[in-house]
Every structure is written in structure tokens, then in C-alpha cells.
C-alpha positions as CSV (number, residue, x, y, z in Angstrom):
1,M,155.7,161.6,150.4
2,K,154.2,160.0,147.3
3,M,155.2,156.5,146.7
4,N,157.6,155.9,143.9
5,E,156.3,153.4,141.3
6,N,159.6,151.5,141.7
7,I,158.8,150.8,145.4
8,K,156.7,147.8,146.3
9,I,155.4,147.0,149.8
10,I,156.2,143.4,150.8
11,N,155.9,141.4,154.0
12,G,158.7,140.2,156.2
13,G,160.1,143.1,158.2
14,I,163.8,142.7,158.8
15,C,163.6,139.1,157.7
16,V,162.8,140.2,154.2
17,I,166.5,139.8,153.7
18,H,167.0,136.0,153.3
19,D,170.2,135.7,155.3
20,V,168.9,137.7,158.2
21,K,167.6,135.8,161.3
22,A,165.7,137.4,164.1
23,G,163.9,136.5,167.3
24,G,162.4,138.1,170.4
25,I,161.1,137.0,173.8
26,R,159.6,138.7,176.9
27,E,159.3,138.0,180.6
28,G,157.0,140.6,182.2
29,K,158.3,144.1,181.3
30,H,161.7,142.8,180.2
31,G,162.3,141.8,176.6
32,I,165.2,140.7,174.4
33,S,165.4,141.0,170.6
34,I,168.3,139.6,168.6
35,I,169.1,140.1,164.9
36,S,171.9,138.1,163.3
37,F,173.3,138.2,159.7
38,P,176.6,137.5,157.9
39,K,179.3,140.0,158.8
40,S,178.1,143.3,157.3
41,M,178.7,147.0,156.9
42,A,176.6,148.9,159.4
43,V,176.1,152.6,160.2
44,G,174.1,154.4,162.9
45,V,172.6,157.6,164.1
46,F,172.4,158.2,167.8
47,T,170.9,160.4,170.5
48,T,172.5,163.8,170.9
49,N,171.5,163.9,174.6
50,R,174.6,164.7,176.8
51,V,173.4,162.0,179.1
52,M,174.1,159.0,176.9
53,A,173.3,155.5,177.8
54,A,176.0,152.9,178.1
55,P,174.8,150.8,175.2
56,V,174.8,153.8,172.9
57,K,178.4,154.6,173.8
58,H,179.3,150.9,173.2
59,T,177.6,150.7,169.8
60,K,179.0,154.0,168.5
61,S,182.5,152.7,169.1
62,I,181.7,149.3,167.6
63,L,180.2,150.7,164.4
64,E,183.1,153.2,164.0
65,N,185.7,150.4,163.9
66,N,184.0,147.2,162.8
67,N,181.6,145.4,160.5
68,I,179.0,143.6,162.6
69,S,177.2,140.2,162.7
70,A,174.5,140.9,165.3
71,I,172.3,143.4,167.1
72,V,170.9,142.7,170.6
73,A,168.4,145.0,172.2
74,N,166.6,144.8,175.5
75,S,163.5,146.6,176.8
76,G,162.4,147.3,180.4
77,N,165.7,148.9,181.4
78,A,167.6,151.8,179.7
79,N,171.0,151.0,181.3
80,C,171.5,154.7,181.5
81,F,173.1,156.8,184.2
82,T,174.4,153.6,185.8
83,G,178.1,154.4,185.9
84,S,180.7,151.7,185.6
85,Q,178.1,149.1,186.4
86,G,176.3,149.9,183.2
87,E,179.5,149.4,181.2
88,E,180.1,146.0,182.9
89,D,176.5,145.0,182.1
90,C,177.0,145.9,178.4
91,K,180.1,143.7,178.4
92,N,178.2,140.9,180.0
93,I,175.4,141.1,177.4
94,V,177.9,141.1,174.6
95,E,179.7,138.1,176.0
96,T,176.5,136.1,176.4
97,V,175.5,136.9,172.8
98,S,179.0,136.1,171.5
99,N,178.9,132.7,173.1
100,K,175.3,132.0,171.9
101,L,176.0,132.9,168.2
102,K,179.7,131.9,168.1
103,I,180.8,135.3,166.9
104,D,183.5,137.8,167.9
105,K,182.5,140.3,170.7
106,N,183.5,143.2,168.4
107,E,180.8,142.2,165.9
108,I,177.9,142.9,168.3
109,A,175.9,146.1,168.5
110,I,173.6,146.6,171.5
111,A,170.7,148.9,172.4
112,S,168.5,149.3,175.5
113,T,165.2,151.0,176.3
114,G,163.2,151.4,179.5
115,V,163.6,153.1,182.9
116,I,166.6,155.3,183.4
117,G,168.9,155.0,186.5
118,R,168.1,151.4,187.4
119,K,170.5,148.5,187.5
120,M,170.1,145.9,184.8
121,P,168.5,142.6,186.0
122,M,171.2,140.6,184.4
123,N,169.9,137.3,185.7
124,I,166.7,137.9,183.7
125,I,168.4,139.4,180.6
126,N,171.0,136.6,180.2
127,K,168.3,134.0,180.6
128,L,166.2,135.7,177.9
129,I,169.2,135.9,175.6
130,E,169.8,132.1,175.9
131,D,166.1,131.4,175.3
132,V,165.7,133.5,172.1
133,K,165.2,131.3,169.0
134,L,166.4,132.9,165.7
135,K,164.7,132.2,162.4
136,N,164.2,133.9,159.0
137,S,160.4,134.4,158.9
138,D,157.7,137.0,159.1
139,K,156.9,135.8,162.7
140,A,160.5,136.1,163.8
141,S,160.6,139.7,162.6
142,N,157.4,140.5,164.4
143,N,158.5,138.8,167.6
144,S,161.7,140.9,167.4
145,A,159.6,144.0,167.1
146,K,157.4,143.0,170.0
147,A,160.3,142.3,172.3
148,I,161.6,145.9,172.3
149,M,158.2,147.5,173.0
150,T,157.8,149.6,176.2
151,T,154.7,151.8,176.3
152,D,154.1,151.0,172.6
153,T,150.7,149.4,172.0
154,V,151.6,147.8,168.7
155,P,154.8,146.4,167.1
156,K,156.1,148.5,164.3
157,E,157.7,146.9,161.2
158,Y,157.8,147.7,157.4
159,S,159.5,146.2,154.4
160,I,159.8,147.1,150.7
161,E,161.3,145.9,147.4
162,I,162.9,148.5,145.1
163,T,163.5,148.3,141.4
164,L,166.8,150.1,140.7
165,N,167.5,152.1,137.6
166,N,169.5,149.1,136.2
167,G,166.5,146.8,136.6
168,E,167.8,144.9,139.6
169,K,165.8,144.6,142.7
170,V,166.9,145.3,146.3
171,R,165.1,144.9,149.6
172,I,164.9,146.9,152.8
173,G,163.1,145.9,156.0
174,G,162.9,147.7,159.4
175,I,161.5,147.4,162.9
176,C,161.3,150.1,165.5
177,K,159.9,151.1,168.8
178,G,158.9,154.5,170.1
179,S,155.8,155.9,171.7
180,G,156.8,158.6,174.2
181,M,159.8,160.8,175.1
182,I,159.8,161.8,171.4
183,A,161.5,165.0,170.0
184,P,163.3,167.2,169.3
185,N,165.7,164.6,167.7
186,M,164.5,161.1,167.1
187,A,162.7,159.7,170.2
188,T,162.9,157.0,172.7
189,L,163.6,155.3,169.5
190,L,165.2,152.0,168.6
191,C,165.2,151.3,164.9
192,F,167.0,148.4,163.1
193,I,167.0,148.3,159.3
194,T,168.3,145.6,157.1
195,T,169.0,145.7,153.4
196,N,170.7,143.4,150.9
197,A,172.1,146.5,149.2
198,K,175.8,146.8,148.5
199,I,177.4,150.2,149.1
200,G,181.1,150.5,148.4
201,D,181.7,153.6,150.5
202,K,180.7,153.5,154.2
203,R,180.7,157.3,154.3
204,L,178.0,157.3,151.6
205,L,175.8,155.0,153.6
206,K,176.3,157.0,156.8
207,Q,175.4,160.3,155.2
208,L,172.4,158.7,153.5
209,L,171.1,157.4,156.9
210,K,171.7,160.8,158.5
211,D,169.8,162.6,155.7
212,V,166.9,160.1,155.9
213,V,166.7,160.3,159.7
214,D,166.5,164.1,159.5
215,K,163.4,163.8,157.2
216,S,161.7,161.0,159.1
217,F,162.4,160.2,162.8
218,N,163.7,163.7,163.5
219,M,160.3,165.0,162.3
220,V,158.2,163.1,164.8
221,V,156.8,165.0,167.8
222,V,154.9,163.4,170.7
223,D,155.9,165.3,173.8
224,G,159.1,167.3,173.1
225,D,161.5,165.2,175.3
226,E,164.7,163.7,173.8
227,S,165.7,160.3,175.0
228,T,169.2,159.2,176.2
229,N,169.0,155.9,174.3
230,D,168.1,156.6,170.7
231,E,169.7,154.4,168.1
232,V,169.0,153.9,164.4
233,I,171.2,151.2,162.9
234,L,171.3,150.3,159.2
235,V,172.9,147.0,158.2
236,S,173.9,146.3,154.6
237,T,174.5,142.7,153.8
238,G,176.0,143.6,150.4
239,K,174.3,141.3,147.8
240,V,173.0,143.9,145.3
241,D,175.1,146.8,144.1
242,V,173.2,150.1,144.5
243,S,176.2,152.5,144.0
244,D,178.2,153.4,141.0
245,D,181.2,155.8,141.0
246,E,180.4,157.0,144.5
247,A,176.8,157.8,143.7
248,L,173.8,155.9,145.1
249,D,170.9,154.8,143.0
250,P,168.2,157.4,143.5
251,N,165.5,154.8,143.8
252,F,167.3,153.2,146.7
253,Q,167.7,156.5,148.4
254,E,164.0,157.3,148.0
255,G,163.0,153.8,149.1
256,L,165.0,154.1,152.4
257,E,163.4,157.5,153.0
258,Y,159.9,156.1,152.3
259,L,160.4,153.2,154.6
260,C,161.7,155.4,157.5
261,I,158.8,157.9,157.0
262,Q,156.3,155.0,157.3
263,L,157.9,153.8,160.5
264,A,158.0,157.4,161.8
265,K,154.2,157.7,161.1
266,M,153.6,154.5,163.0
267,M,155.4,156.0,166.0
268,A,153.4,159.2,165.9
269,S,150.1,157.3,165.6
270,D,151.1,155.2,168.6
271,G,152.2,158.1,170.7
272,E,151.5,157.6,174.4
273,G,147.8,158.0,175.0
274,A,147.2,159.2,171.4
275,T,143.8,158.9,169.8
276,K,144.6,160.9,166.6
277,F,147.4,161.1,164.1
278,L,148.5,164.6,163.1
279,E,150.6,165.6,160.1
280,V,151.7,169.2,159.5
281,V,152.8,170.3,156.1
282,V,154.5,173.6,155.3
283,N,154.6,174.7,151.6
284,G,156.0,177.9,150.0
285,A,158.9,178.5,152.3
286,K,162.1,180.3,151.1
287,R,164.4,177.8,152.8
288,Y,163.9,174.2,153.8
289,D,165.1,175.0,157.3
290,D,162.3,177.6,157.6
291,A,159.7,175.0,156.6
292,K,161.2,172.4,159.0
293,T,161.2,174.9,161.9
294,I,157.6,175.9,161.4
295,V,156.2,172.3,161.0
296,K,157.9,171.3,164.2
297,S,156.7,174.4,166.0
298,V,153.1,173.6,165.1
299,A,153.3,169.9,165.7
300,S,155.0,170.5,169.1
301,S,152.4,173.0,170.3
302,Y,150.5,171.7,173.3
303,L,147.7,174.0,172.5
304,V,147.4,172.7,168.9
305,K,147.7,169.1,170.2
306,T,145.0,169.5,172.8
307,A,142.8,171.2,170.2
308,V,143.2,168.1,168.0
309,F,142.3,165.9,170.9
310,G,139.1,167.9,171.5
311,G,138.2,168.2,167.8
312,D,138.4,171.9,167.9
313,P,139.5,173.6,164.7
314,N,141.1,176.5,166.6
315,W,143.3,177.8,163.8
316,G,144.4,180.8,165.9
317,R,146.6,178.3,167.8
318,I,148.2,177.3,164.5
319,V,148.9,181.0,163.6
320,T,150.4,181.5,167.1
321,A,152.8,178.6,166.7
322,I,153.9,179.8,163.3
323,G,154.5,183.3,164.7
324,Y,156.7,182.2,167.6
325,S,158.7,179.7,165.5
326,G,161.3,182.4,164.8
327,V,161.0,182.2,161.1
328,D,160.8,185.4,159.0
329,F,157.6,185.4,157.0
330,N,154.8,187.8,156.0
331,P,151.8,187.4,158.4
332,N,149.7,189.2,155.8
333,N,150.2,186.5,153.2
334,I,149.7,183.0,154.6
335,S,147.2,180.3,154.1
336,I,146.0,177.6,156.5
337,S,143.8,174.6,155.7
338,I,143.0,171.3,157.4
339,S,142.0,167.9,155.9
340,N,141.4,164.3,156.4
341,D,141.5,161.6,153.7
342,E,138.1,162.7,152.3
343,Q,138.0,166.4,152.3
344,K,139.9,169.6,152.8
345,V,138.8,173.1,153.9
346,D,140.5,176.5,153.8
347,L,140.4,178.5,157.1
348,V,142.8,181.3,156.0
349,R,143.6,182.0,152.3
350,N,146.3,184.6,151.6
351,S,145.5,186.0,155.1
352,E,141.8,186.3,154.3
353,I,139.9,184.7,157.2
354,L,137.4,182.1,155.9
355,G,136.9,180.3,159.2
356,F,135.0,182.8,161.2
357,E,132.4,181.5,163.7
358,G,129.3,180.4,162.0
359,T,130.8,180.1,158.5
360,D,130.4,176.9,156.4
361,N,134.2,176.6,156.4
362,L,134.4,176.4,160.2
363,K,131.5,174.0,160.3
364,Q,133.2,171.7,157.8
365,A,136.5,172.0,159.7
366,E,134.7,170.8,162.9
367,K,133.6,167.7,161.1
368,I,137.1,167.1,159.8
369,M,138.5,167.4,163.3
370,K,136.5,164.4,164.5
371,H,138.4,162.1,162.2
372,Q,141.4,160.0,163.4
373,D,143.9,161.2,160.8
374,I,144.2,165.0,160.4
375,K,146.5,167.1,158.2
376,I,147.3,170.8,158.7
377,F,148.5,172.6,155.6
378,I,150.4,175.9,155.9
379,D,151.5,178.0,152.8
380,L,153.9,180.9,153.3
381,H,153.8,182.0,149.6
382,L,157.5,182.8,149.7
383,G,159.3,180.1,147.8
384,N,159.3,176.4,146.8
385,E,160.5,174.6,149.9
386,T,158.4,172.2,151.8
387,A,158.6,170.1,155.0
388,N,156.4,167.6,156.9
389,A,156.2,166.8,160.6
390,F,154.3,163.9,162.2
391,G,152.6,164.0,165.6
392,C,149.5,163.2,167.6
393,D,147.1,164.7,170.0
394,L,147.8,165.2,173.7
395,T,145.3,163.3,175.9
396,Y,144.5,162.6,179.5
397,D,146.0,159.1,179.0
398,Y,149.4,160.6,178.2
399,V,149.5,162.2,181.7
400,R,148.4,158.9,183.3
401,I,150.9,156.7,181.5
402,N,153.8,158.9,182.4
403,A,152.6,159.5,186.0
404,E,152.6,155.8,186.6
405,Y,155.7,154.9,184.5
406,T,157.9,153.5,187.3
407,T,155.2,152.6,189.8
């Protein structure tokens, strides 16, 4: 996605909104992140896994019926498949935050990430909640992002300022975590987004977030597993009007999509054990859903992912993944190329094979595959629809990390 000239990258993460305060703290593998703000409209997108964690159920209900003033998230324990005890632990967390911030319990959204099927260590969690210091600063946003990390190796945050069509400026900031258990829908993903935008209709905001998630977090593939705890929450503090007659400013829509795609790319780059970032682009599809299906098929292919890890331009694996995607296309009229930031080479052009063994094209492709960022381009030559998916290679370390996850 090309950056709109009306979008400017700025520092601050979620604290780029001046009336948002944040903080995070850790004790061993357990962390607590708290975000507070004036009572605001908020919407969410959640896991579709039938096994849904207690905090997800709680927050879905809260956002359906209330505006909120705070989000609290913990790492180290998913509070999932824990029965009535998990529900009680949610209530306990909410009560502790309510007392700390002096706000109503119905104004608090919660999220959890970590090991499934383990009791919450409430003595640790409540102490961490009490110890979190909330501020409006770059460091506070960064600390909040660090506190929700599990197998992530780096905190993930991004913030932008957008110039609207009427000349006013609006800001959006986000933090997220996610490294494994990623796909087919979102990931082991917690993402919290703040904006000072004012949207009159909550339905508009909810639909916008859903559309943006479909093009960003739902297009990340690390390992093909869908979490029980996924939450993306967008908070609108309502200072700058971005809607008019039930229509949203297109620059705001594009800015939110751009921010979420950048966060999604960070997740893909930080996939468990990953050494390379992979982007798959499909052009020339008849329907968007066809393009989306193929990019996810290729990005999900273990054979493609291991070839990326090994630096092997085995385009036959790409062809295979296109073929079993279930999309109707003409195998006798496709093109495949790969690139990095510096060069691009065609391996198949309108089904003419250019990447035979010993050809200059294949030799150039071998050099490209040694780079850290790799793009695969596929053209179906059937229409004008396009889609992008984001992923990474599959390495020995992925197996090690997940083999040792609870030990």
C-alpha cells in the first residue's frame, strides 16, 4: 500500500492522543498494560474461534453496551478454557482497575494473552495492576507495548497524523503484540488503537474497523493456527470530526488502513523464529476474494515458507499453492516474479518459463532470496483485482520455541 501524501508518520504510539495515558510493567513472564482515556466510543473485532477466552467474552459485551474509559491487558496467561474461575478472575481484574482509576466497572475492556488452560495468578496480576504508572509519553506507550509481549522479540507500535479533506488534522496511534499462532483470522493478536477522531455513528466505526482488519491483520500468516484470545479495539476520543452525513473522510479511512498494515507487517516480520519477511501480491484477479484466497494460500504454504528460509527460488512450490487454492484461473496464462527492495526478476511470464536451471533469471532469483525482505508477485491476467498477504519463513527456531512453550 502506497503512502497517501496526507499521512505523516509521527512518534508517540497510543499516547500520540494527548488525553490518553498508558503504562506497562512486567514480573517474569507476566505483564500488565493499562490504557486510560476520557469516556469514549470504542469498537472491536474478535477471534472467531469457538473456544473463546473469558476476557474476549467480557469485552464483547462491554463494547456492545457501553462507552469505555480504560483497557487492561495481561500477558503470560490467556485465561482461556478456565470455566467459571476464568470469569471470576475477569471480574477481579476489572474491580482492581476500577478502584485504581476511579471509574465504573462497565467502562473497562480487558484482554489476555499467554498459556491456555492455566489458572490466572491473581496475586501477581493484581499487584502489577497496582504498580503500573500511567503517563502520556512516548515511553509510556512503549512500556505498554512491551508489557503485552509473549514470544514477541520486539514491541510493536505505530502512529500517524492525517490531514483531512477539510484541512483539519487527526491522529491515530496503535500498539499490538503477535508472533505465533497467527492465521487464518487475525492471530494471537492484541491490538489497541487510539484516535482523536469523532465519528457520529458507531456502526460506521465498527464497519470501518472490520474492513481494515480484513485487509491487514487477517492477511498475516505465520503458522496457520487461530488463537482463542484475539482482540482489536479502536477507541475514538471524539475531538476532531471525520464524518459528514454518515460518510467518513476517505483520508481517515486510508490512514487507519495504512497504520494497521504497518502493524501487521511488524507482526509478520517478528513471527516466531523468523529470519525473513515475506509479502505475497496477487494482481489481475477477476474478484478480490480470488486474489485474497491465492495470496493466503501461497503465504501459508509450508513448502514456500521453508524455501524462503533456505533461500531457494523454487517457484514450482508457488505454482502448486496457486493451483490448490480452489480459485478458477487459467494455468496457461500466469506470471510469477520475486523481488527485494533493489531488484525484481521474472520466473514465469504469461506461462513462459524463464527460471529454468542455469538461466540468468534463476541465478538472479537465488541472489534475491538471500535478502531479508522478499516479495512474490503473481499475475493471473484475468481482471483488475489485487490483494496482499504478509508472512515469514519457517525455521528450526519456530519448532524449538513452540516445543518449549510451557516448559
